[in-house]
Backbone bond lengths (Angstrom), bond angles and torsions (degrees), N, CA, C in turn:
res aa  C-N    CA-C-N  psi(-1)  N-CA   C-N-CA  omega(-1)  CA-C   N-CA-C  phi
1 M - - - 1.438 - - 1.605 106.85 -
2 A 1.341 117.27 -42.10 1.451 122.26 -177.06 1.494 106.92 -63.97
3 E 1.319 121.97 -40.99 1.423 127.61 -177.68 1.593 109.47 -65.65
4 I 1.286 117.18 -38.39 1.492 121.15 178.76 1.494 108.98 -66.38
5 K 1.351 116.54 -43.77 1.459 115.64 -177.70 1.587 110.60 -68.94
6 A 1.250 117.71 -32.21 1.494 121.77 177.93 1.537 108.39 -64.37
7 V 1.285 120.35 -42.83 1.410 126.58 -178.92 1.503 108.77 -64.63
8 N 1.303 116.98 -46.51 1.520 122.74 179.64 1.429 109.00 -62.33
9 K 1.422 121.69 -40.38 1.395 120.15 177.31 1.533 116.58 -63.49
10 E 1.335 113.34 -39.82 1.429 120.58 176.27 1.546 115.03 -61.66
11 N 1.294 113.18 -40.51 1.460 116.99 -179.40 1.491 116.49 -82.48
12 S 1.334 116.30 -19.91 1.427 121.23 178.54 1.544 113.25 -64.34
13 P 1.357 121.06 149.68 1.403 118.92 177.16 1.499 110.17 -71.23
14 K 1.336 115.97 153.33 1.482 120.85 -178.98 1.480 107.07 -82.85
15 R 1.312 117.99 135.97 1.468 121.75 179.85 1.554 111.21 -100.20
16 G 1.277 121.16 136.43 1.378 125.97 172.95 1.576 109.92 75.58
17 R 1.272 117.82 16.12 1.541 124.77 -179.39 1.526 108.79 -120.44
18 R 1.312 114.38 151.18 1.444 118.49 171.46 1.476 108.77 -75.80
19 S 1.310 119.18 149.18 1.434 127.50 178.28 1.511 108.96 -119.47
20 D 1.279 118.21 39.30 1.468 117.75 179.41 1.547 108.96 -110.76
21 S 1.342 118.30 -159.91 1.405 122.87 -170.81 1.544 111.35 -76.80
22 R 1.388 116.40 -9.52 1.474 116.05 177.95 1.501 115.37 -70.57
23 D 1.329 113.49 -24.98 1.526 116.32 178.33 1.501 110.22 -56.87
24 N 1.378 115.83 -43.30 1.464 118.69 -175.02 1.489 107.59 -108.75
25 F 1.266 117.85 54.12 1.480 122.59 -175.26 1.582 109.43 -71.76
26 R 1.259 120.57 -54.43 1.402 120.01 -176.50 1.486 113.32 -98.89
27 G 1.348 116.39 7.17 1.388 122.87 -175.45 1.539 111.23 -73.58
28 E 1.265 118.82 -133.97 1.513 125.08 -177.94 1.484 110.96 -81.22
29 S 1.359 110.55 101.19 1.521 119.97 -174.56 1.537 105.32 -108.08
30 E 1.363 116.22 148.04 1.463 120.27 178.58 1.571 109.69 -78.20
31 Y 1.262 118.45 -2.50 1.419 122.18 -179.32 1.491 112.62 -109.55
32 Q 1.345 117.43 139.19 1.450 124.15 174.65 1.481 106.00 -96.53
33 Q 1.296 113.87 145.16 1.614 117.01 -174.81 1.547 107.82 -123.66
34 S 1.242 113.63 160.10 1.445 125.97 -179.16 1.518 112.78 -149.82
35 M 1.255 115.36 125.93 1.561 119.78 179.83 1.445 107.37 -76.56
36 I 1.297 117.95 132.06 1.406 124.67 172.54 1.537 109.30 -94.81
37 D 1.230 117.23 -47.81 1.412 121.64 -173.78 1.592 113.42 -153.05
38 I 1.327 120.13 138.79 1.412 123.82 169.06 1.559 107.22 -123.47
39 A 1.274 121.82 124.98 1.459 121.15 176.50 1.462 112.43 -133.99
40 R 1.362 116.50 142.17 1.442 120.22 176.80 1.481 103.54 -87.53
41 V 1.356 117.62 125.18 1.421 120.12 176.41 1.470 113.19 -116.17
42 T 1.320 120.91 146.55 1.463 122.89 -173.65 1.509 107.95 -119.41
43 R 1.357 118.38 136.86 1.398 120.44 171.50 1.529 107.77 -118.92
44 V 1.328 117.65 136.99 1.471 124.26 -176.39 1.564 104.55 -86.96
45 M 1.334 114.12 119.79 1.437 117.43 -177.95 1.590 106.01 -121.35
46 A 1.300 115.80 168.86 1.436 118.64 178.04 1.522 106.08 -67.93
47 G 1.358 117.70 120.51 1.438 122.06 -177.08 1.409 113.51 95.95
48 G 1.272 122.95 10.19 1.509 124.39 176.13 1.471 116.16 138.15
49 K 1.357 115.58 -162.86 1.401 120.87 -178.40 1.515 112.72 -111.06
50 R 1.329 116.40 141.90 1.462 117.96 176.25 1.464 110.82 -109.44
51 M 1.378 115.41 122.54 1.435 120.92 -178.38 1.562 111.14 -96.31
52 R 1.296 113.63 134.68 1.400 120.81 178.66 1.522 110.81 -136.80
53 F 1.374 121.86 171.68 1.393 123.97 -179.55 1.496 108.95 -121.33
54 R 1.291 116.57 133.93 1.478 123.81 177.45 1.501 110.85 -110.60
55 A 1.393 117.29 123.69 1.479 122.26 -175.93 1.452 108.82 -119.27
56 C 1.357 119.36 127.92 1.456 129.04 168.49 1.440 110.06 -100.98
57 L 1.370 120.23 124.68 1.409 124.65 -167.28 1.616 108.60 -135.71
58 V 1.275 116.13 136.58 1.472 117.93 178.93 1.478 105.94 -122.19
59 I 1.350 116.28 134.04 1.509 121.61 -177.96 1.516 104.38 -125.05
60 G 1.417 115.22 151.26 1.460 121.63 178.71 1.547 106.70 -165.43
61 D 1.382 108.16 157.74 1.554 112.81 179.29 1.533 110.99 -111.30
62 K 1.352 118.23 9.75 1.452 125.18 174.20 1.626 108.64 63.26
63 K 1.346 113.74 18.19 1.429 115.12 175.01 1.532 111.74 -128.94
64 G 1.338 117.59 19.86 1.412 120.56 173.03 1.525 111.88 119.20
65 K 1.298 119.25 -2.51 1.468 119.01 -177.98 1.563 108.09 -116.56
66 V 1.318 114.34 132.04 1.439 122.52 -179.69 1.454 112.27 -146.81
67 G 1.382 119.20 151.35 1.463 120.01 -178.49 1.457 107.90 -158.76
68 M 1.421 118.31 158.70 1.408 126.21 178.79 1.512 112.53 -124.80
69 G 1.345 118.57 143.93 1.385 123.34 175.66 1.474 110.70 -137.06
70 V 1.368 114.55 136.05 1.512 119.47 175.54 1.510 103.56 -123.31
71 A 1.322 114.50 134.02 1.535 120.84 -177.09 1.513 107.79 -153.51
72 K 1.298 112.66 153.93 1.487 121.81 175.25 1.614 108.62 -112.96
73 G 1.359 112.67 151.99 1.415 119.77 178.05 1.556 112.78 -157.23
74 A 1.338 113.28 165.58 1.501 116.75 -175.65 1.546 108.29 -67.94
75 D 1.310 118.27 -31.09 1.468 119.44 175.01 1.519 106.54 -135.36
76 V 1.308 114.99 171.64 1.536 121.05 -174.55 1.445 110.36 -62.38
77 T 1.324 122.60 -40.96 1.432 120.30 -174.73 1.544 113.63 -67.74
78 L 1.325 112.05 -35.53 1.552 119.11 171.51 1.474 111.36 -61.08
79 A 1.288 118.38 -47.60 1.525 122.79 -177.43 1.542 108.02 -64.14
80 V 1.343 118.97 -38.73 1.445 120.33 -175.90 1.473 109.44 -71.49
81 N 1.326 117.05 -39.53 1.483 118.41 -177.35 1.556 108.94 -67.25
82 K 1.302 115.77 -40.87 1.505 119.12 179.18 1.548 110.88 -62.76
83 A 1.383 111.89 -41.64 1.506 118.22 -177.69 1.529 108.74 -63.94
84 F 1.348 115.60 -40.37 1.504 121.22 178.03 1.544 112.35 -58.60
85 T 1.364 115.43 -46.40 1.485 118.69 179.78 1.564 110.27 -67.05
86 K 1.276 114.20 -35.21 1.491 117.69 177.55 1.501 113.49 -65.04
87 A 1.401 114.98 -41.36 1.401 124.53 -178.87 1.575 109.62 -67.25
88 K 1.325 117.77 -36.00 1.416 119.53 174.21 1.471 116.44 -64.99
89 K 1.316 112.76 -31.52 1.546 117.01 175.97 1.510 113.61 -78.68
90 N 1.354 118.54 -17.43 1.403 121.52 -171.65 1.608 108.66 -110.01
91 L 1.323 119.28 31.88 1.517 120.06 -174.99 1.552 108.08 -74.43
92 I 1.267 112.73 146.23 1.464 119.28 172.67 1.532 108.06 -128.42
93 T 1.305 116.84 155.10 1.506 124.23 179.40 1.463 107.98 -103.39
94 V 1.389 112.82 130.63 1.484 119.18 -180.00 1.519 107.77 -108.25
95 P 1.333 113.98 128.96 1.464 117.13 176.60 1.557 111.13 -74.01
96 I 1.297 117.65 126.23 1.387 122.14 -177.78 1.525 110.31 -122.14
97 I 1.357 119.17 121.54 1.510 121.76 -179.69 1.607 104.66 -122.66
98 N 1.285 113.55 125.12 1.512 119.46 -178.25 1.424 112.81 47.39
99 E 1.329 115.81 50.86 1.500 124.66 173.10 1.602 113.13 63.18
100 T 1.291 117.74 18.37 1.404 122.43 175.60 1.444 112.32 -143.24
101 I 1.359 119.28 177.88 1.506 121.01 179.14 1.511 106.75 -83.20
102 P 1.386 112.77 160.88 1.489 117.12 -174.02 1.566 114.42 -72.73
103 H 1.338 118.13 -34.36 1.383 125.49 -177.24 1.484 118.93 -152.94
104 R 1.298 122.34 168.26 1.415 125.69 175.52 1.424 112.99 -65.98
105 V 1.343 120.11 143.19 1.487 121.70 178.06 1.468 110.30 -147.83
106 D 1.375 117.66 144.97 1.491 123.32 -179.96 1.514 102.63 -123.74
107 A 1.379 116.96 139.88 1.487 120.46 179.43 1.554 104.92 -143.24
108 K 1.321 109.04 156.57 1.488 120.98 -179.12 1.525 108.69 -132.53
109 F 1.339 119.39 131.47 1.431 120.62 172.26 1.530 106.39 -141.17
110 G 1.293 117.88 113.32 1.449 119.71 -173.61 1.481 112.66 65.68
111 A 1.300 121.21 -126.23 1.538 125.21 173.92 1.503 108.91 -92.77
112 A 1.346 119.85 -5.65 1.515 119.08 -173.06 1.537 106.89 -91.72
113 K 1.255 116.86 132.92 1.451 125.56 172.70 1.564 108.51 -118.60
114 I 1.399 113.99 147.17 1.413 116.22 174.95 1.494 108.17 -142.55
115 M 1.374 110.64 146.87 1.483 119.00 177.03 1.503 110.72 -123.18
116 L 1.303 119.10 123.83 1.481 122.10 -178.92 1.537 108.26 -116.61
117 K 1.319 114.40 133.12 1.526 116.79 177.96 1.463 112.24 -130.06
118 P 1.296 121.94 143.32 1.497 120.65 176.65 1.518 111.04 -65.64
119 A 1.337 116.72 158.42 1.439 119.57 -176.43 1.550 105.17 -144.14
120 P 1.405 116.26 151.18 1.417 116.92 175.05 1.485 117.29 -68.66
121 K 1.303 115.56 166.86 1.532 122.29 179.82 1.450 108.47 -57.02
122 G 1.359 116.12 139.41 1.450 120.79 175.23 1.589 112.07 96.79
123 T 1.331 116.23 -12.11 1.425 118.96 -175.80 1.609 111.34 -73.66
124 G 1.374 115.13 -37.57 1.377 120.19 -174.28 1.447 116.43 82.69
125 I 1.279 122.18 -166.67 1.448 128.62 176.96 1.463 110.12 -95.75
126 M 1.388 114.94 99.68 1.526 116.42 177.65 1.570 105.29 -101.58
127 A 1.284 112.68 90.65 1.443 124.49 179.33 1.494 111.21 -150.69
128 G 1.353 117.80 158.81 1.370 122.73 -177.03 1.541 111.91 -114.69
129 G 1.310 116.06 146.84 1.544 122.30 165.89 1.534 106.27 68.77
130 A 1.405 106.51 -131.08 1.507 118.79 -169.67 1.500 109.89 -69.19
131 A 1.339 123.05 -31.69 1.356 127.66 -177.60 1.534 111.90 -61.16
132 R 1.386 111.33 -40.16 1.470 118.80 -178.24 1.531 107.99 -63.94
133 I 1.311 117.43 -45.06 1.537 120.35 -176.16 1.529 107.96 -63.88
134 I 1.280 119.61 -42.06 1.491 121.40 -175.83 1.546 108.91 -68.86
135 L 1.243 117.00 -44.64 1.528 116.34 179.27 1.428 111.52 -67.84
136 D 1.282 121.76 -32.31 1.471 122.83 179.15 1.509 108.79 -66.86
137 L 1.411 115.49 -45.35 1.517 118.05 178.78 1.414 115.76 -69.66
138 A 1.375 114.36 -25.13 1.529 115.79 174.75 1.529 111.25 -74.65
139 G 1.268 121.75 -22.92 1.404 122.02 176.49 1.529 110.64 103.74
140 V 1.303 119.65 9.79 1.456 124.35 178.00 1.579 107.50 -79.66
141 S 1.378 113.35 112.82 1.499 114.40 -172.71 1.550 112.20 -89.27
142 N 1.315 116.86 -27.56 1.524 118.40 -173.50 1.584 103.97 -132.75
143 V 1.361 114.53 112.02 1.421 119.00 179.56 1.542 106.15 -160.83
144 V 1.378 117.01 150.17 1.492 122.92 171.40 1.469 107.05 -114.08
145 A 1.289 117.86 129.95 1.481 125.25 177.96 1.477 115.10 -132.90
146 K 1.362 116.77 148.34 1.405 118.13 178.37 1.551 108.19 -136.86
147 V 1.299 117.64 122.94 1.451 122.12 177.91 1.471 111.20 -94.47
148 L 1.345 115.78 123.22 1.512 120.33 -175.67 1.507 110.82 -122.19
149 G 1.349 115.57 149.51 1.495 115.41 161.16 1.549 110.75 99.68
150 S 1.348 122.22 -38.80 1.394 122.78 -174.85 1.415 117.34 -146.65
151 N 1.356 116.36 151.08 1.450 122.17 177.41 1.568 111.48 -103.37
152 N 1.299 115.53 5.54 1.434 119.71 -175.99 1.538 104.51 -78.64
153 K 1.395 116.18 118.51 1.438 121.76 -176.55 1.560 111.85 -64.49
154 I 1.261 116.33 -38.60 1.511 117.63 -175.51 1.505 108.40 -67.57
155 N 1.377 116.06 -47.85 1.500 119.88 176.76 1.498 111.69 -57.54
156 N 1.364 116.45 -42.83 1.466 116.50 177.95 1.521 114.79 -64.79
157 V 1.261 115.87 -33.91 1.550 120.64 174.96 1.536 107.34 -65.45
158 S 1.360 117.42 -47.47 1.413 119.53 -179.65 1.565 115.13 -63.70
159 A 1.372 115.19 -37.21 1.425 117.68 172.87 1.542 115.77 -65.12
160 T 1.256 116.64 -37.59 1.447 123.36 178.48 1.536 107.28 -65.22
161 L 1.273 119.20 -46.57 1.421 122.22 -177.46 1.561 108.51 -65.64
162 K 1.288 117.47 -38.21 1.439 120.27 179.40 1.530 109.48 -66.27
163 A 1.325 115.70 -38.91 1.465 116.64 177.24 1.587 112.91 -65.50
164 L 1.380 112.82 -40.01 1.454 112.87 178.38 1.546 114.88 -66.84
165 Q 1.404 113.61 -26.86 1.497 118.41 175.04 1.471 111.18 -70.94
166 M 1.314 121.06 -25.79 1.399 125.91 -174.93 1.538 113.11 -79.74
167 L 1.414 112.28 -16.44 1.503 118.52 178.03 1.522 108.65 -61.63
168 K 1.377 109.71 140.77 1.553 117.67 175.53 1.426 107.38 -106.17
169 K 1.375 114.10 144.37 1.510 118.51 -177.12 1.590 105.85 -83.28
170 I 1.284 116.35 120.69 1.475 126.04 -175.80 1.542 106.03 -110.53
171 Q 1.251 114.32 127.77 1.576 117.91 175.94 1.462 109.23 -81.31
172 P 1.306 121.14 128.42 1.403 121.22 172.99 1.465 116.22 -60.86
173 K 1.315 118.68 138.42 1.516 121.93 179.79 1.442 113.67 -66.32
174 V 1.315 113.83 128.97 1.495 122.67 178.16 1.472 109.94 -89.44
175 K 1.333 123.57 120.49 1.410 126.93 -176.13 1.577 105.22 -94.49
176 P 1.404 112.87 137.75 1.533 115.21 172.85 1.471 111.10 -59.26
177 E 1.363 116.78 149.70 1.451 121.00 -173.44 1.536 109.80 -69.12
178 N 1.206 119.85 -50.83 1.494 125.73 177.09 1.534 111.26 -113.02
179 K 1.280 118.12 102.56 1.462 121.85 -178.66 1.607 112.42 -61.86
180 S 1.335 114.77 -37.78 1.346 118.34 -177.56 1.546 114.73 -66.20
181 E 1.275 117.25 -32.23 1.473 125.11 174.38 1.434 112.05 -72.60
182 A 1.392 119.15 -35.80 1.438 120.92 -176.39 1.518 107.79 -72.74
183 K 1.276 121.00 -28.60 1.541 123.16 -174.66 1.471 111.68 -89.75
184 K 1.395 123.15 -24.02 1.401 124.36 -177.08 1.528 110.74 -73.73
185 P 1.366 114.75 128.43 1.442 116.35 173.74 1.541 110.99 -71.96
186 V 1.332 117.44 151.22 1.421 119.88 179.12 1.533 108.22 -79.50
187 A 1.327 115.71 123.52 1.418 122.05 179.45 1.484 116.34 -76.93
188 E 1.334 120.89 132.53 1.498 118.06 -176.04 1.485 101.88 -92.10
189 K 1.414 109.84 143.70 1.470 116.47 171.57 1.469 113.65 -85.46
190 K 1.398 112.62 138.89 1.432 115.76 -175.23 1.555 102.96 -96.07
191 S 1.346 115.07 137.32 1.428 119.96 176.47 1.584 106.71 -87.50
192 K 1.317 115.77 160.97 1.528 120.44 -178.08 1.471 114.29 -89.78
193 E 1.266 120.99 12.68 1.453 124.05 179.69 1.397 113.33 -78.99
């Protein structure tokens, strides 16, 4: 009897609760996430200092989509949840050809500069710091990157995302199956008349 009641409770609709995507907010998501930076920030107010937490979070599906969110909250979990929702709104699509990027690109954001170059299979992700995390979550398996000019993690992430947005989708060249047949002119048959 107890088992039947439990099953009926599970299958019955929930009353007084929302049934939208907020119920499964931190549950099974199609995006993987990685923390770039958590900082305690202080604001001086009348009557004292107000302490909050700033979270910088990067999410990606390893299939070409990646995004970044920066948010503040009264505690770390609030900041992380807000950053996750911001990152979901700021997703970009990265063109990936043969597990690498299509061409070289340079980008600048603030004082941070980044250079991304395509690499052959087996190279892996040769990048440092924040750029490595973003390229991994975007699903780029082989790439060479160099971060120049700044040690600010948030600016480095923004420069990397700007560089990935600058990439153009290039279609790989399709080779004809038989080159000799493609080049030969069709011979006309002469009639005996």
